[in-house]
C-alpha positions as CSV (number, residue, x, y, z in Angstrom):
1,X,-29.7,8.6,9.7
2,X,-26.9,10.0,7.4
3,X,-27.9,11.2,3.9
4,X,-26.3,13.1,1.1
5,X,-22.9,11.6,1.1
6,X,-21.2,13.8,-1.4
7,X,-17.6,14.8,-2.0
8,X,-15.9,18.1,-3.1
9,X,-16.5,17.9,-6.8
10,X,-18.3,14.8,-8.0
11,X,-20.4,14.2,-11.1
12,X,-23.2,16.2,-9.4
13,X,-21.8,19.1,-7.5
14,X,-22.7,19.0,-3.7
15,X,-24.6,22.3,-3.8
16,X,-26.8,20.9,-6.6
17,X,-27.2,17.7,-5.0
18,X,-28.5,19.3,-1.8
19,X,-30.9,21.7,-3.9
20,X,-32.3,18.5,-5.5
21,X,-32.8,16.4,-2.6
22,X,-36.6,16.1,-1.8
23,X,-39.4,13.7,-1.5
24,X,-42.2,13.2,-4.0
25,X,-44.3,15.6,-2.0
26,X,-41.7,18.3,-2.2
27,X,-40.7,18.1,1.3
28,X,-36.9,17.5,2.2
29,X,-36.0,13.8,3.2
30,X,-35.7,13.3,7.1
31,X,-32.1,12.8,8.1
32,X,-29.9,13.4,11.4
33,X,-26.6,14.4,9.6
34,X,-25.5,15.1,6.1
35,X,-22.4,13.1,4.8
36,X,-19.7,15.0,3.0
37,X,-16.0,14.3,2.1
38,X,-14.4,17.9,2.0
39,X,-11.2,17.1,0.0
40,X,-9.2,20.3,-0.5
41,X,-6.6,21.8,-2.7
42,X,-6.0,24.5,-0.1
43,X,-5.6,25.0,3.5
44,X,-8.9,24.7,5.3
45,X,-9.8,28.2,6.5
46,X,-13.2,29.5,6.7
47,X,-12.0,32.9,5.6
48,X,-11.0,31.6,2.3
49,X,-12.9,32.7,-0.7
50,X,-15.9,30.4,-1.6
51,X,-15.1,27.6,-4.2
52,X,-16.7,28.1,-7.5
53,X,-19.2,26.0,-9.6
54,X,-20.8,24.1,-6.7
55,X,-17.6,22.8,-5.3
56,X,-17.5,22.2,-1.5
57,X,-13.9,21.7,0.1
58,X,-13.0,22.2,3.6
59,X,-13.1,26.1,3.6
60,X,-16.7,26.0,2.3
61,X,-18.1,24.1,5.3
62,X,-19.6,27.0,7.0
63,X,-21.5,28.1,4.0
64,X,-22.3,24.7,3.1
65,X,-23.6,23.9,6.4
66,X,-26.1,26.7,6.1
67,X,-27.4,25.6,2.6
68,X,-27.7,22.0,4.1
69,X,-30.0,23.4,7.0
70,X,-31.9,25.9,4.9
71,X,-32.8,23.2,2.2
72,X,-33.0,20.1,4.3
73,X,-33.9,21.1,7.7
74,X,-37.2,20.8,9.3
75,X,-38.7,23.4,11.7
76,X,-39.7,20.9,14.4
77,X,-36.5,18.6,14.2
78,X,-32.9,19.3,15.4
79,X,-30.3,20.8,13.2
80,X,-28.8,18.6,10.6
81,X,-25.0,18.2,11.3
82,X,-22.3,17.3,8.9
83,X,-20.7,14.1,9.2
84,X,-17.2,14.5,7.4
85,X,-16.6,10.8,6.7
86,X,-13.5,11.1,4.5
87,X,-10.6,13.4,4.4
88,X,-7.0,12.9,3.0
89,X,-4.2,14.9,2.0
90,X,-1.6,13.2,-0.3
91,X,2.1,13.5,0.2
92,X,5.2,12.3,-1.4
93,X,4.5,12.3,-5.0
94,X,1.7,11.9,-7.6
95,X,-1.3,10.1,-6.3
96,X,-3.7,7.5,-7.9
97,X,-6.7,9.2,-6.5
98,X,-5.9,13.0,-6.5
99,X,-4.3,15.2,-9.0
100,X,-2.3,17.0,-6.4
101,X,0.1,16.3,-3.4
102,X,1.8,18.4,-0.9
103,X,5.1,18.0,1.3
104,X,4.5,16.2,4.7
105,X,4.9,19.3,6.6
106,X,1.9,20.8,4.6
107,X,-0.2,17.7,5.3
108,X,0.5,18.3,9.2
109,X,-0.3,22.0,9.0
110,X,-3.7,21.1,6.9
111,X,-4.8,18.4,9.3
112,X,-4.4,20.8,12.3
113,X,-6.4,23.5,10.3
114,X,-9.1,20.9,9.5
115,X,-9.6,20.2,13.0
116,X,-9.8,23.9,13.9
117,X,-12.5,24.3,11.3
118,X,-14.4,21.2,12.3
119,X,-14.2,22.1,16.0
120,X,-15.2,25.6,15.2
121,X,-18.5,24.7,13.5
122,X,-21.3,23.5,15.9
123,X,-22.7,21.8,12.8
124,X,-19.7,19.4,12.5
125,X,-20.3,16.0,14.1
126,X,-17.2,14.1,13.1
127,X,-14.2,14.1,10.9
128,X,-12.6,10.9,9.5
129,X,-9.7,9.9,7.5
130,X,-10.0,7.5,4.4
131,X,-6.3,6.0,4.3
132,X,-4.3,5.0,7.3
133,X,-1.5,3.5,5.3
134,X,0.0,4.6,2.0
135,X,0.2,2.0,-0.8
136,X,3.3,0.2,-1.3
137,X,5.2,1.3,-4.5
138,X,4.0,-0.5,-7.7
139,X,6.7,-2.4,-9.4
140,X,5.6,-1.2,-12.7
141,X,5.5,2.2,-11.8
142,X,1.8,3.0,-11.6
143,X,0.4,5.6,-9.6
144,X,-0.4,4.5,-5.9
145,X,-2.3,6.2,-3.0
146,X,0.0,8.6,-1.0
147,X,-2.9,9.9,1.4
148,X,-1.9,7.9,4.4
149,X,-1.0,8.9,7.9
150,X,1.6,6.1,7.7
151,X,3.9,5.0,5.1
152,X,3.1,1.6,3.5
153,X,5.8,0.0,5.8
154,X,4.1,1.5,8.9
155,X,6.3,4.6,9.6
156,X,4.5,7.5,11.0
157,X,4.3,10.7,8.9
158,X,4.2,13.9,10.9
159,X,0.4,14.1,10.0
160,X,-0.2,10.9,11.9
161,X,0.4,12.8,15.1
162,X,-1.6,15.9,14.3
163,X,-4.6,13.6,13.4
164,X,-4.3,11.6,16.5
165,X,-4.1,14.9,18.8
166,X,-7.1,16.2,16.6
């Protein structure tokens, strides 16, 4: 069973959410994995400084995994793994969902770094991507999603290959 299901910032920060998760009797709820979406404004690297204010991005996953285990783990049960269900890195211009974007080459680099981090942590069970395709341009000029691995017309971005090789 996957519980938690937080993302980098949220109305309730992931660190606070984990600290508050308990049953009426004070014990942590049983779960096999903790779901988290580690969106990031920086290249994933466990050597990066900790994020502030309870934010948990990709670079914080080592510290966050230890917190999850300390607060939600139970002595007689196996370790709780992190399931990273959604990740994306917007490219090509302002994005409807995120307040940043990077060049396609940076998306590729960050994807490779994300897989290095995920493979390097025994506590990570999987890494998913939220948008396969970018949205088509809006005729009225409204912001659209640019976090896909493919353009709206199906052309591969360089990050597509990096994710496929994961």
